[in-house]
C-alpha positions, -999 to 999 in steps of 0.1 A, spaced: -366 575 437 -352 577 402 -373 573 371 -378 540 353 -351 528 330 -360 521 294 -366 485 284 -333 482 266 -313 495 296 -332 473 320 -324 442 299 -287 452 298 -287 451 336 -305 418 337 -280 404 313 -253 416 336 -268 397 365 -273 366 344 -239 367 326 -218 375 356 -233 350 379 -241 322 354 -277 320 364 -311 316 347 -335 345 346 -358 327 370 -329 324 395 -322 361 398 -339 372 430 -334 390 463 -354 400 494 -368 434 499 -389 442 530 -395 405 536 -408 398 500 -388 378 475 -389 393 440 -381 369 412 -374 375 376 -394 352 354 -402 351 317 -416 368 297 -395 399 293 -424 423 302 -418 416 339 -389 441 339 -412 471 336 -416 476 374 -379 477 382 -364 510 392 -327 520 392 -325 515 429 -340 480 429 -317 468 401 -286 483 418 -296 468 451 -300 433 435 -265 436 421 -249 449 453 -265 422 474 -253 394 451 -218 409 449 -216 413 487 -227 377 492 -201 365 466 -173 385 484 -182 369 517 -182 334 502 -149 340 484 -134 352 517 -147 321 534 -131 299 507 -97 316 511 -99 311 549 -107 274 545 -80 269 519 -55 286 543 -61 259 568 -51 233 542 -20 251 529 -1 268 557 33 271 573 50 253 544 27 224 548 0 213 524 -28 188 530 -17 158 509 -52 147 498 -75 162 472 -83 199 477 -116 208 461 -152 219 470 -157 187 489 -125 192 509 -135 227 518 -169 215 530 -152 189 551 -130 217 567 -161 238 574 -178 207 589 -148 199 610 -147 235 624 -184 234 632 -182 201 649 -153 213 669 -174 243 679 -201 219 691 -177 195 709 -150 218 722 -124 190 718 -105 179 687 -107 142 695 -144 143 702 -150 164 671 -132 138 649 -153 110 665 -185 130 659 -180 135 622 -205 116 600 -206 107 563 -233 119 540 -266 100 543 -277 98 507 -262 75 481 -262 102 454 -241 125 476 -216 97 483 -213 87 447 -209 123 436 -181 127 462 -163 95 450 -167 104 413 -153 139 418 -117 128 419 -101 95 410 -77 97 440 -107 93 463 -108 56 454 -80 51 479 -104 58 507 -128 32 493 -100 7 490 -90 14 526 -126 10 538 -130 -23 520 -97 -37 533 -98 -25 569 -133 -18 580 -153 -47 565 -184 -29 553 -215 -51 549 -227 -35 517 -219 -9 490 -236 20 508 -216 13 540 -184 10 520 -190 45 504 -200 60 537 -170 46 556 -147 57 527 -160 93 529 -157 93 566 -121 84 564 -114 114 542 -134 137 566 -114 125 595 -81 129 576 -90 165 568 -101 172 604 -69 158 618 -48 180 595 -68 211 603 -67 204 640 -29 203 640 -32 241 642 -37 254 678 -74 252 686 -73 289 698 -62 300 663 -90 282 645 -122 301 633 -146 277 650 -178 298 649 -207 275 640 -222 281 606 -254 261 612 -242 232 590 -253 247 557 -224 242 533 -239 243 499 -226 279 493 -191 264 492 -199 248 459 -206 281 442 -171 296 440 -141 282 421 -113 265 440 -79 271 424 
């Protein structure tokens, strides 16, 4: 194992982690032999870090970012393909809806059943965040109010979001089922919010 870096060199590496990944010092962490090591103030905590540990922290984060970026490109390719483009909003929420549609298809095995099995978010904060993310999403709320007769505001938001989820799934499922990457990702989609969608 290499010797310890000087405090100045260690701080440069920590700044690289924080600057590149837009995170707080307390957010920089990784697992090693089952233990989670977390950077926390004050600066004296850097004293125990070796070259190998710091390099491994950077490599693990970069590998995870590369995997997430590849996932985003794959999901985007299902919305823009063969000269066709999904006509709705394409952003983080849309990509999450694509991933959810693929996972639901993996569970159901049939496109029609998968579309019927889709569900809206269950928390008001998630629904209002979704609605506020793009003004064009108001059209789904208008459609829900006009056609589905919701009994209250929460149901109106939930039905509106479900309409978009179903529209996304229907577009994605136009591709031959055999060509879709329908491996199940355990319904954890938060990572899709961490990379830019352009």
